[in-house]
C-alpha positions in Angstrom: 52.6 -88.5 -125.2 50.5 -87.0 -122.4 53.6 -85.4 -121.0 54.6 -83.9 -124.3 51.2 -82.3 -124.8 51.2 -81.0 -121.3 54.7 -79.5 -121.8 53.5 -77.7 -124.9 50.5 -76.3 -123.1 52.8 -75.2 -120.3 55.0 -73.5 -122.8 52.0 -71.6 -124.2 51.0 -70.6 -120.7 54.5 -69.3 -119.9 54.6 -67.5 -123.2 51.4 -65.6 -122.5 52.2 -65.0 -118.8 55.6 -63.5 -119.7 54.5 -61.6 -122.7 54.7 -57.8 -122.7 51.6 -56.0 -122.0 50.1 -53.5 -124.4 50.0 -49.9 -123.3 46.5 -48.9 -122.0 45.3 -52.5 -122.2 46.0 -54.5 -119.1 44.2 -57.6 -120.5 46.2 -57.6 -123.8 49.8 -58.7 -124.5 52.3 -59.2 -127.4 53.5 -62.6 -128.2 55.4 -64.1 -131.2 52.7 -65.3 -133.5 54.8 -67.9 -135.4 56.2 -69.4 -132.3 52.7 -69.6 -130.7 51.2 -71.1 -133.8 54.0 -73.7 -134.1 53.3 -74.8 -130.5 49.5 -75.0 -131.3 50.3 -77.1 -134.4 52.3 -79.5 -132.3 49.4 -79.7 -129.8 46.9 -80.3 -132.6 49.1 -83.1 -134.0 49.4 -84.8 -130.6 45.8 -84.4 -129.5 44.2 -87.0 -131.8 46.7 -89.5 -130.6 46.1 -88.5 -127.0 42.4 -88.5 -127.5 42.4 -91.9 -129.2 44.5 -93.3 -126.4 42.2 -91.8 -123.8 39.2 -93.3 -125.7 40.9 -96.6 -125.8 41.6 -96.5 -122.1 38.0 -95.4 -121.4 36.7 -98.3 -123.5 39.1 -100.8 -121.8 38.0 -99.4 -118.4 34.3 -99.8 -119.3 35.0 -103.3 -120.6 36.9 -104.2 -117.5 34.1 -102.8 -115.3 31.5 -104.7 -117.3 33.5 -108.0 -117.0 34.0 -107.4 -113.3 30.2 -106.8 -112.9 29.4 -110.0 -114.9 31.9 -112.0 -112.9 30.6 -110.6 -109.7 27.0 -111.5 -110.7 28.2 -115.0 -111.7 29.9 -115.5 -108.4 26.8 -114.2 -106.5 24.6 -116.6 -108.5 26.9 -119.5 -107.8 27.0 -118.6 -104.1 23.2 -118.4 -104.0 23.0 -121.8 -105.7 25.6 -123.3 -103.4 23.7 -121.9 -100.4 20.4 -123.4 -101.7 22.1 -126.7 -102.3 23.6 -126.7 -98.8 20.2 -125.8 -97.3 18.5 -128.5 -99.3 21.2 -131.0 -98.3 20.9 -130.0 -94.7 17.1 -130.4 -94.9 17.7 -133.9 -96.5 20.1 -134.8 -93.7 17.6 -133.6 -91.1 14.8 -135.6 -92.7 17.1 -138.6 -93.1 18.2 -138.4 -89.5 14.6 -138.2 -88.3 13.6 -141.1 -90.5 16.6 -143.1 -89.3 15.6 -142.5 -85.7 12.1 -143.6 -86.4 13.3 -146.7 -88.2 15.7 -147.6 -85.3 12.9 -147.0 -82.7 10.5 -149.1 -84.8 13.1 -151.9 -85.2 13.9 -151.9 -81.5 10.2 -152.0 -80.7 9.6 -154.9 -83.0 12.7 -156.7 -81.7 11.5 -156.3 -78.1 8.1 -157.6 -79.1 9.6 -160.6 -81.0 11.8 -161.3 -78.0 8.8 -161.2 -75.7 6.7 -163.5 -78.0 9.7 -165.9 -78.4 10.1 -166.1 -74.7 6.4 -166.8 -74.2 6.5 -169.4 -76.9 9.6 -171.1 -75.5 8.2 -171.0 -71.9 4.9 -172.5 -73.2 6.8 -175.2 -75.2 8.9 -176.1 -72.1 5.7 -176.2 -69.9 4.0 -178.5 -72.4 7.1 -180.6 -72.7 7.3 -180.8 -68.9 3.7 -181.8 -68.7 4.2 -184.4 -71.4 7.3 -185.7 -69.7 5.6 -185.8 -66.3 2.6 -187.5 -67.9 4.9 -190.0 -69.6 6.8 -190.6 -66.3 3.5 -191.2 -64.5 2.5 -193.6 -67.2 5.9 -195.4 -67.0 5.7 -195.5 -63.2 2.2 -197.0 -63.5 3.3 -199.4 -66.2 6.3 -200.5 -64.1 4.1 -201.0 -61.1 1.7 -203.1 -63.2 4.7 -205.0 -64.6 6.0 -205.6 -61.1 2.7 -206.8 -59.8 2.3 -209.0 -62.9 5.9 -210.3 -62.6 5.6 -210.7 -58.8 2.7 -213.0 -59.1 4.7 -215.2 -61.6 8.0 -215.3 -59.6 8.7 -214.7 -56.0 10.5 -211.4 -55.5 14.0 -211.7 -54.2 14.2 -208.1 -53.3 14.2 -206.5 -50.0 12.4 -203.5 -48.8 15.6 -201.5 -48.7 16.2 -202.3 -52.4 12.7 -200.9 -53.4 13.4 -197.7 -51.4 16.7 -197.1 -53.2 15.2 -197.7 -56.5 12.4 -195.2 -55.9 14.9 -192.6 -54.6 16.9 -193.0 -57.8 13.9 -192.6 -60.0 12.9 -189.4 -58.1 16.4 -187.9 -58.4 16.6 -188.6 -62.1 13.5 -186.6 -62.9 
């Protein structure tokens, strides 16, 4: 339709430009009135359609631009929210990593302290056991000596000096 209206306007332009001039009036010309008016009527008939189409296109363009702006704003808000979320998550991760390192260091420190205390306890328990065993051995040795002296006075010993030496060496190596 746009082309038809432009063709009609072009025909009017050609008609006026090719029209015969009026003597003594360079700005005036003679054209066929009926033909000119018919062309104008056709233009008038097509203009409302063309104008309506142009309005519809302008409205559609404005609506498209509005939708594009709303969509762009929505995308921008989503991007900002995502960025905030990522920053928050990163902060949470950093805090969690820091806390994790603190917990691991604390656990290692407590573990080392428990190992040290356990080693001291075991060493002390072994020392006390050694002392108790040594004391018991001394007591057994004394009791045995008393037993021998009591038994020796009742029966004559049949042992020799070399037997007593071997027995004492065995007792020393056992302990």
